[in-house]
C-alpha positions in Angstrom: -15.3 -9.5 -34.5 -12.1 -8.9 -32.4 -12.7 -7.0 -29.5 -9.8 -3.6 -28.5 -7.8 -4.9 -25.7 -8.5 -3.4 -22.3 -6.5 -0.1 -22.1 -3.7 -0.4 -18.9 -4.6 0.3 -15.8 -1.4 2.4 -14.2 -0.5 2.2 -10.6 2.6 3.3 -8.4 3.7 2.6 -5.1 6.5 3.5 -3.3 9.2 2.3 -0.2 10.3 4.9 1.4 12.2 4.4 4.6 14.0 7.2 6.4 17.9 6.9 8.4 16.1 6.0 11.6 15.1 3.1 9.1 10.9 4.2 9.9 8.8 3.1 7.0 6.4 5.7 5.4 2.9 4.3 5.7 -0.4 5.8 4.4 -4.1 5.6 6.1 -6.1 5.1 3.3 -9.3 7.3 3.1 -11.2 5.8 0.5 -12.9 2.4 0.0 -11.6 -0.6 -0.7 -9.5 -1.3 2.5 -10.5 2.8 4.2 -8.8 3.1 7.7 -6.0 0.4 6.6 -3.0 1.5 6.1 -0.7 1.2 3.3 2.3 1.8 1.1 2.2 5.2 -0.5 0.7 4.5 -4.1 -2.1 3.8 -6.1 -4.1 3.6 -9.9 -3.0 7.2 -11.7 -6.1 7.9 -13.3 -7.2 9.4 -16.9 -5.8 12.5 -17.3 -3.8 12.7 -14.0 0.4 13.0 -13.6 2.4 11.3 -11.2 3.8 14.7 -9.9 0.7 15.3 -8.6 -1.2 12.9 -6.1 -4.8 12.7 -5.4 -6.0 13.9 -1.6 -7.2 10.4 -0.9 -4.8 9.6 2.4 -6.3 10.0 5.9 -2.7 10.1 7.1 0.9 9.7 7.0 3.3 8.5 9.3 6.6 7.1 9.6 6.3 3.9 11.8 9.5 1.9 13.0 9.0 -2.3 11.9 8.7 -3.0 15.7 5.6 -1.1 15.6 4.5 -2.7 11.9 2.5 -5.3 13.0 0.1 -3.2 16.2 -0.8 -1.4 13.0 -4.6 -3.1 10.7 -2.6 -3.1 7.4 -3.8 -3.5 3.9 -4.7 -7.2 2.9 -1.5 -8.8 1.9 1.2 -5.3 3.1 2.6 -7.9 5.8 3.7 -10.4 3.5 5.3 -8.3 1.4 7.1 -6.0 4.1 8.5 -9.3 5.6 9.5 -10.4 1.8 11.1 -7.7 1.2 13.2 -7.3 5.0 10.7 -4.6 6.0 9.2 -7.1 8.9 10.2 -7.0 12.6 12.6 -10.3 12.5 11.4 -12.9 15.1 6.9 -11.5 14.4 4.7 -13.5 13.0 3.6 -12.3 9.8 -0.7 -12.4 9.0 -0.9 -14.6 6.7 -4.1 -12.5 5.0 -4.1 -12.6 1.5 -5.3 -9.0 -0.8 -9.0 -9.4 -1.4 -9.8 -9.7 -5.0 -11.7 -7.2 -6.6 -15.3 -8.3 -7.1 -16.8 -9.3 -10.6 
């Protein structure tokens, strides 16, 4: 017997900047990576709409690109931001990779 395929996992993410060029970051309030800063978004749970977000962010703020290297970012975020032109010019980009989920 063939097993039915797993349902798709739906996730959303947002890169938002204000007119001054600051980037919107949220501090993760739950594991994984609790206490680290990331882009707003996440997995959409069954029955949840993308218009009503869960309250799992501990904080949110607009951050100047020149301030980003001082923030403890989620793994892989610095490299992603550098790749889309949202990293301070000349600042080293941490080479941390996303942590694979446990099996």
